[in-house]
C-alpha positions as CSV (number, residue, x, y, z in Angstrom):
1,M,-110.9,-103.1,-108.7
2,D,-107.2,-103.2,-108.2
3,L,-106.3,-104.9,-105.0
4,F,-103.7,-102.3,-104.0
5,D,-106.1,-99.5,-104.6
6,K,-108.7,-101.2,-102.5
7,I,-106.5,-101.7,-99.5
8,E,-105.2,-98.2,-99.7
9,G,-108.7,-96.9,-98.9
10,R,-109.6,-99.6,-96.4
11,P,-109.6,-98.1,-92.9
12,S,-107.6,-99.7,-90.1
13,P,-109.6,-100.8,-87.1
14,L,-107.0,-99.2,-84.9
15,G,-107.4,-95.8,-86.6
16,P,-104.9,-93.1,-85.6
17,F,-102.9,-95.7,-83.6
18,T,-101.5,-97.1,-86.9
19,S,-101.4,-93.9,-88.9
20,E,-100.1,-90.7,-87.3
21,G,-99.4,-92.8,-84.1
22,Y,-96.9,-95.1,-85.9
23,G,-93.6,-95.3,-84.0
24,Y,-95.2,-94.0,-80.8
25,Y,-98.5,-95.8,-80.0
26,T,-97.9,-98.6,-82.4
27,F,-94.5,-100.0,-83.3
28,P,-92.7,-98.0,-80.6
29,R,-88.9,-98.5,-80.4
30,L,-87.9,-99.7,-76.9
31,E,-84.1,-99.8,-77.1
32,G,-81.1,-100.8,-74.9
33,P,-80.7,-104.0,-72.9
34,L,-84.0,-105.7,-72.0
35,G,-85.2,-104.8,-68.5
36,P,-87.5,-102.6,-66.5
37,E,-85.5,-99.5,-67.5
38,M,-85.0,-98.9,-71.2
39,K,-84.9,-96.1,-73.7
40,F,-87.8,-94.7,-75.7
41,N,-87.1,-92.0,-78.2
42,D,-83.7,-91.5,-76.5
43,K,-85.4,-91.0,-73.1
44,D,-85.0,-93.2,-70.0
45,V,-88.3,-94.8,-69.1
46,I,-89.6,-97.4,-66.6
47,V,-91.2,-100.0,-68.7
48,W,-94.5,-101.8,-67.8
49,S,-95.3,-103.2,-71.2
50,I,-93.1,-106.3,-71.7
51,N,-94.1,-109.8,-70.5
52,D,-90.7,-110.9,-69.1
53,Y,-92.5,-111.8,-65.9
54,L,-89.6,-113.4,-64.1
55,G,-86.9,-111.1,-65.3
56,I,-85.1,-114.0,-67.0
57,G,-84.5,-112.2,-70.2
58,S,-82.0,-109.9,-68.5
59,N,-80.5,-112.7,-66.3
60,E,-76.7,-112.6,-66.6
61,E,-76.3,-116.4,-66.3
62,I,-78.9,-116.9,-69.1
63,K,-77.0,-114.4,-71.3
64,K,-73.9,-116.6,-71.0
65,V,-75.9,-119.7,-71.9
66,D,-77.3,-117.9,-75.0
67,A,-73.8,-116.9,-76.1
68,A,-72.3,-120.3,-75.6
69,A,-75.1,-122.1,-77.4
70,T,-74.9,-119.7,-80.3
71,A,-71.2,-120.1,-80.5
72,E,-71.4,-123.9,-80.5
73,Y,-74.3,-124.4,-82.9
74,S,-74.9,-121.1,-84.8
75,L,-78.4,-119.9,-85.4
76,S,-78.6,-122.0,-88.6
77,A,-78.6,-125.5,-87.0
78,P,-80.6,-127.6,-87.4
79,M,-81.6,-127.2,-91.0
80,G,-85.0,-128.4,-92.2
81,A,-88.3,-129.3,-90.6
82,R,-88.2,-131.7,-87.6
83,L,-90.1,-134.3,-89.6
84,M,-87.2,-134.5,-92.1
85,T,-83.8,-133.3,-91.0
86,G,-84.4,-130.8,-88.2
87,N,-84.8,-133.0,-85.1
88,S,-82.1,-133.3,-82.4
89,T,-81.6,-134.8,-78.9
90,E,-81.8,-131.3,-77.5
91,H,-85.3,-130.8,-79.0
92,E,-86.5,-134.1,-77.5
93,L,-84.9,-133.4,-74.1
94,L,-86.7,-130.0,-74.0
95,E,-90.0,-131.7,-74.7
96,K,-89.5,-134.2,-71.8
97,E,-88.6,-131.3,-69.5
98,L,-91.7,-129.4,-70.5
99,A,-94.0,-132.3,-70.1
100,D,-92.6,-133.0,-66.6
101,F,-92.9,-129.3,-65.6
102,V,-96.6,-129.1,-66.4
103,H,-97.4,-132.6,-65.1
104,K,-98.3,-134.2,-68.4
105,P,-97.0,-137.4,-69.9
106,D,-95.8,-136.0,-73.3
107,A,-95.2,-132.7,-75.1
108,L,-94.5,-131.4,-78.6
109,L,-92.3,-128.4,-79.2
110,L,-93.7,-125.6,-81.4
111,N,-91.9,-122.8,-83.2
112,Y,-94.4,-120.0,-82.3
113,G,-97.3,-119.7,-80.0
114,Y,-99.7,-117.9,-82.3
115,Q,-99.2,-120.2,-85.3
116,G,-98.8,-123.2,-83.1
117,I,-102.2,-123.1,-81.3
118,M,-103.9,-122.2,-84.6
119,S,-102.5,-125.3,-86.2
120,V,-103.2,-127.5,-83.2
121,I,-106.9,-126.5,-83.3
122,H,-107.0,-127.0,-87.1
123,A,-105.4,-130.5,-86.7
124,L,-107.8,-131.7,-83.9
125,V,-111.2,-130.6,-85.2
126,D,-112.7,-132.2,-88.3
127,R,-116.0,-131.4,-90.2
128,N,-118.0,-133.7,-87.9
129,D,-116.8,-132.0,-84.6
130,F,-117.9,-129.1,-82.5
131,L,-115.6,-126.3,-81.2
132,I,-116.8,-124.2,-78.3
133,Y,-114.7,-121.3,-77.1
134,D,-114.8,-118.3,-74.7
135,E,-115.7,-115.0,-76.3
136,L,-112.6,-113.3,-74.9
137,S,-110.2,-115.9,-76.3
138,H,-107.0,-114.5,-77.8
139,A,-106.8,-113.8,-81.5
140,C,-104.8,-116.9,-82.1
141,I,-107.7,-119.0,-80.9
142,V,-110.2,-117.0,-82.9
143,D,-108.0,-117.5,-86.0
144,G,-107.6,-121.2,-85.2
145,K,-111.4,-121.4,-85.0
146,Q,-111.5,-119.9,-88.5
147,L,-109.3,-122.8,-89.8
148,A,-111.2,-125.5,-88.0
149,M,-113.7,-127.4,-90.2
150,G,-116.2,-128.3,-87.5
151,E,-119.2,-126.3,-86.2
152,K,-118.2,-123.5,-83.9
153,S,-120.0,-121.7,-81.0
154,V,-119.0,-119.2,-78.5
155,F,-119.9,-118.7,-74.8
156,K,-120.0,-115.5,-72.8
157,H,-116.8,-114.8,-71.0
158,N,-116.4,-117.0,-68.0
159,D,-120.2,-117.6,-67.9
160,I,-120.9,-121.2,-66.9
161,E,-124.6,-121.0,-67.8
162,S,-123.7,-119.7,-71.3
163,F,-121.1,-122.5,-71.6
164,K,-123.6,-125.2,-70.6
165,K,-126.1,-123.9,-73.2
166,Q,-123.5,-124.3,-76.0
167,L,-122.3,-127.6,-74.6
168,F,-125.7,-129.2,-74.4
169,R,-126.6,-127.7,-77.8
170,A,-123.6,-129.4,-79.3
171,K,-124.4,-132.7,-77.6
172,S,-127.9,-132.7,-79.1
173,R,-126.5,-132.3,-82.6
174,M,-123.7,-134.9,-82.4
175,K,-123.4,-137.7,-84.8
176,E,-121.9,-141.1,-84.1
177,N,-118.4,-139.8,-85.2
178,S,-118.7,-136.3,-83.6
179,S,-116.5,-135.0,-80.9
180,I,-116.4,-131.8,-78.8
181,L,-113.4,-129.6,-78.2
182,V,-113.7,-126.8,-75.7
183,V,-111.0,-124.0,-75.8
184,T,-110.4,-121.4,-73.2
185,E,-107.5,-119.6,-71.5
186,G,-105.8,-120.1,-68.2
187,V,-105.2,-116.3,-67.9
188,F,-107.0,-113.8,-70.1
189,G,-104.2,-111.5,-71.2
190,M,-106.0,-108.1,-71.2
191,T,-108.1,-108.5,-68.1
192,G,-105.9,-110.8,-66.0
193,D,-108.8,-113.0,-64.7
194,L,-108.5,-116.8,-64.8
195,G,-110.6,-119.1,-66.9
196,I,-113.4,-121.0,-65.0
197,L,-111.5,-124.2,-65.5
198,P,-112.9,-126.3,-62.5
199,E,-116.5,-125.4,-63.5
200,I,-115.9,-126.4,-67.1
201,I,-114.2,-129.6,-66.2
202,E,-117.0,-130.6,-63.8
203,L,-119.4,-130.7,-66.8
204,K,-117.4,-133.6,-68.3
205,K,-119.5,-135.8,-66.0
206,E,-122.5,-134.9,-68.0
207,V,-121.2,-134.5,-71.6
208,P,-118.0,-136.0,-73.0
209,F,-115.6,-133.4,-74.3
210,R,-111.9,-132.6,-74.4
211,L,-110.5,-129.3,-73.0
212,L,-107.7,-127.3,-74.5
213,V,-106.3,-124.5,-72.3
214,D,-104.1,-121.7,-73.7
215,D,-102.0,-120.8,-70.6
216,A,-99.6,-118.3,-72.2
217,H,-99.7,-116.0,-69.2
218,G,-100.1,-118.7,-66.5
219,F,-97.1,-120.8,-67.5
220,G,-94.2,-120.0,-65.2
221,T,-96.1,-117.6,-63.1
222,L,-99.0,-119.4,-61.5
223,G,-99.2,-122.6,-59.3
224,N,-97.1,-123.5,-56.3
225,D,-94.4,-124.7,-58.7
226,G,-95.0,-122.4,-61.7
227,S,-96.7,-125.0,-63.7
228,G,-99.6,-122.8,-64.5
229,T,-103.3,-122.0,-64.0
230,G,-104.4,-125.6,-63.8
231,T,-102.1,-126.2,-60.8
232,Q,-103.2,-122.9,-59.3
233,L,-106.9,-124.0,-59.5
234,N,-106.2,-127.7,-58.5
235,C,-107.5,-129.0,-61.8
236,Q,-104.4,-129.7,-64.0
237,D,-105.5,-133.3,-64.5
238,G,-108.7,-132.1,-66.0
239,I,-106.9,-130.2,-68.8
240,D,-106.6,-132.6,-71.7
241,I,-104.4,-130.5,-73.8
242,Y,-102.2,-127.9,-72.2
243,F,-100.6,-125.1,-74.3
244,G,-97.8,-122.9,-73.1
245,T,-95.6,-120.3,-74.8
246,F,-92.1,-119.2,-74.2
247,A,-92.9,-115.6,-75.1
248,K,-93.9,-114.6,-71.5
249,A,-92.2,-116.1,-68.5
250,V,-89.4,-117.8,-70.5
251,A,-88.7,-114.6,-72.5
252,L,-88.0,-116.4,-75.7
253,I,-89.4,-117.5,-79.0
254,G,-91.2,-120.9,-79.0
255,A,-94.1,-122.8,-77.5
256,F,-95.3,-126.3,-76.7
257,V,-98.4,-128.4,-76.3
258,A,-98.6,-131.2,-73.7
259,S,-101.0,-134.1,-73.5
260,E,-101.3,-137.9,-73.7
261,P,-98.7,-139.7,-75.9
262,R,-101.4,-140.7,-78.4
263,V,-102.4,-137.1,-78.9
264,I,-98.8,-135.9,-79.2
265,E,-98.1,-138.6,-81.7
266,F,-101.1,-137.5,-83.8
267,L,-100.1,-133.8,-83.6
268,K,-96.5,-134.5,-84.7
269,A,-97.8,-135.7,-88.0
270,N,-100.7,-133.2,-88.4
271,V,-99.6,-129.8,-87.1
272,R,-99.0,-128.2,-90.5
273,S,-97.2,-125.1,-89.1
274,Q,-94.5,-127.5,-87.8
275,I,-94.4,-130.0,-90.6
276,F,-93.7,-127.4,-93.2
277,A,-91.5,-125.1,-91.2
278,K,-87.8,-125.0,-90.3
279,S,-87.1,-126.5,-86.9
280,L,-86.6,-124.2,-83.9
281,P,-82.8,-123.2,-83.9
282,M,-80.5,-125.2,-81.7
283,P,-79.4,-122.2,-79.5
284,I,-83.0,-121.3,-78.7
285,T,-83.7,-125.0,-77.9
286,V,-80.7,-125.2,-75.6
287,T,-81.4,-122.0,-73.8
288,A,-85.1,-122.7,-73.4
289,R,-84.2,-125.9,-71.6
290,E,-81.8,-124.1,-69.3
291,R,-84.4,-121.4,-68.6
292,I,-87.1,-124.0,-67.7
293,K,-84.6,-125.6,-65.3
294,M,-83.8,-122.2,-63.7
295,I,-87.5,-121.3,-63.4
296,R,-88.1,-124.5,-61.5
297,Q,-85.1,-124.0,-59.3
298,H,-85.9,-120.3,-58.3
299,P,-89.4,-120.0,-56.8
300,E,-88.2,-116.7,-55.3
301,W,-88.6,-115.2,-58.7
302,R,-92.3,-115.9,-58.7
303,E,-92.4,-114.6,-55.1
304,K,-90.8,-111.3,-56.2
305,L,-93.1,-111.0,-59.2
306,W,-96.2,-111.4,-56.9
307,D,-94.7,-109.0,-54.3
308,N,-94.3,-106.3,-57.0
309,T,-97.7,-107.0,-58.4
310,I,-99.5,-106.5,-55.1
311,K,-97.5,-103.3,-54.3
312,L,-98.3,-101.8,-57.7
313,R,-102.0,-102.9,-57.6
314,D,-102.6,-101.7,-54.1
315,G,-100.9,-98.4,-54.8
316,L,-103.1,-97.7,-57.9
317,K,-106.2,-98.6,-55.9
318,K,-105.2,-96.3,-53.1
319,I,-104.8,-93.4,-55.5
320,G,-108.4,-94.0,-56.7
321,Y,-108.0,-95.9,-60.0
322,N,-110.3,-98.7,-61.0
323,V,-108.0,-101.7,-61.1
324,L,-109.9,-104.7,-62.5
325,P,-110.0,-107.8,-60.2
326,S,-107.1,-109.6,-61.9
327,E,-106.0,-113.0,-60.5
328,S,-102.7,-112.9,-62.2
329,P,-99.8,-110.4,-62.5
330,V,-101.6,-108.6,-65.4
331,T,-102.7,-105.3,-63.9
332,P,-105.4,-103.6,-65.9
333,V,-106.5,-100.0,-65.1
334,L,-109.9,-99.2,-66.6
335,T,-111.5,-95.8,-67.1
336,Q,-114.1,-94.1,-69.2
337,G,-112.8,-92.3,-72.2
338,S,-112.0,-92.1,-75.9
339,T,-109.2,-93.1,-78.1
340,D,-107.9,-89.6,-77.7
341,L,-107.8,-90.0,-73.9
342,C,-106.0,-93.3,-74.2
343,Q,-103.3,-91.6,-76.3
344,D,-103.1,-88.7,-73.9
345,I,-102.6,-90.9,-70.9
346,M,-99.7,-92.8,-72.6
347,R,-98.2,-89.6,-73.8
348,K,-98.3,-87.8,-70.5
349,L,-96.8,-90.8,-68.6
350,R,-94.1,-91.3,-71.2
351,E,-93.1,-87.7,-71.8
352,E,-93.8,-86.0,-68.5
353,H,-92.9,-88.8,-66.1
354,G,-90.7,-91.3,-67.8
355,V,-93.2,-94.2,-67.4
356,F,-93.8,-96.4,-70.4
357,V,-97.3,-98.0,-70.5
358,S,-99.5,-99.4,-73.2
359,G,-103.2,-98.7,-73.5
360,V,-106.1,-99.8,-75.7
361,A,-109.4,-98.3,-76.7
362,Y,-112.1,-99.3,-79.1
363,P,-112.2,-101.7,-80.9
364,V,-110.0,-103.7,-78.5
365,V,-112.3,-102.8,-75.6
366,P,-115.9,-101.5,-75.7
367,K,-116.6,-97.9,-77.0
368,G,-116.3,-95.3,-74.3
369,T,-113.6,-97.2,-72.3
370,V,-109.9,-97.0,-72.0
371,L,-107.7,-99.8,-70.6
372,I,-104.2,-99.2,-69.5
373,R,-102.4,-102.6,-68.9
374,L,-99.3,-102.8,-66.7
375,I,-97.2,-105.9,-66.5
376,P,-95.1,-106.1,-63.3
377,T,-92.0,-108.3,-63.4
378,A,-89.6,-109.8,-60.9
379,A,-87.0,-107.3,-62.2
380,H,-88.9,-104.3,-61.1
381,N,-88.0,-102.8,-57.7
382,D,-89.6,-100.6,-55.1
383,E,-88.2,-97.4,-56.7
384,H,-89.8,-98.3,-60.0
385,I,-93.1,-98.8,-58.3
386,E,-92.9,-95.6,-56.3
387,K,-92.1,-93.5,-59.3
388,T,-94.9,-95.1,-61.3
389,L,-97.4,-94.5,-58.6
390,A,-96.3,-90.9,-58.3
391,A,-96.8,-90.5,-62.0
392,F,-100.3,-92.0,-61.9
393,A,-101.2,-89.7,-59.0
394,A,-99.9,-86.7,-61.0
395,I,-102.2,-87.3,-63.9
396,K,-105.2,-88.4,-61.9
397,D,-107.1,-85.1,-62.1
398,F,-106.7,-85.0,-65.8
399,V,-107.9,-88.6,-66.3
400,F,-110.8,-88.3,-63.9
401,A,-112.0,-85.0,-65.4
402,A,-112.0,-86.5,-68.9
403,A,-114.0,-89.5,-67.7
404,A,-116.5,-87.2,-65.9
405,K,-117.1,-85.3,-69.2
406,L,-117.9,-88.6,-70.9
407,S,-120.4,-89.6,-68.3
408,A,-122.0,-86.2,-68.0
């Protein structure tokens, strides 16, 4: 059968979201300067769907740094992969800054978070090893698992007994040259809960393994200094390999992995997505370094983020919505409903109230449920929150009636 004919008839798992919903529910065009107020289909909307947690993407000082770095270096430099001709002092200084920020001795800069962590997992795990991961791990971890050559097993989300079962099973099957890599997340991006890092780390006393934590949503937002979930939970030292991305709090392209120097030295020569890819452009490297410095110098940004998060979350609960017990700024609202209801909620909020939110239904969440995820940022203000709460109050009867029909 012709490949193109076959894929033409292959259904998308997202169904109407990616067919008649294109440009609205999927691939929507948010336009204008980045911030909590943007334009969607030429209408002004309050945006709760971008991960610029600290509002740094719209910071005027950062815009000046971006412009100056681009004028000095252009987006072309450096040319080539870092292993060959794409390295620079700026890249190395950024790595030192990142390692210091997350309290690790060394770090390696990565071009992209998704590709980066996939390639890190692929590099670390050989055919004699065991990879154990949380069932709610992000798709980049799942895809990295697919690349890994070792034996894989999954534990129920944040279930320590399920984890222990998989850990001791792996221990019983180990050969002399076998190792165990455990992978989980600092913050789970859809539900907002934190990984059970201290409980996992405690089990190192019984079974030797190494822990890789994807802290995409925790980096810059959690911990007394913004250094992430491990600091928040007082267990950063127990994280053997710390992964962070610039795509959230830093509002930029890029990522990094931090660990012992011997691990970073190994990864430099084995992370294929870096070895065979052009180096991160110099302007991005320069502005990333400046953004990290500013994040460390402005704890009030995190304070504002958390103030907005609590106001939004408490307001939604007061109206009567089921807000999942998130331990991060991620604010998930869960209700019973279908894909149609999910689309209706987004449409009503966007069209009737000027509030832009994103929602997911099956297969992202179990059948019969709808999850609306709001991402507060430090750039939101009380007026944004009040208007959004008023919008959710206005559609409450519609949402609850649809949920009641499903459960009847």
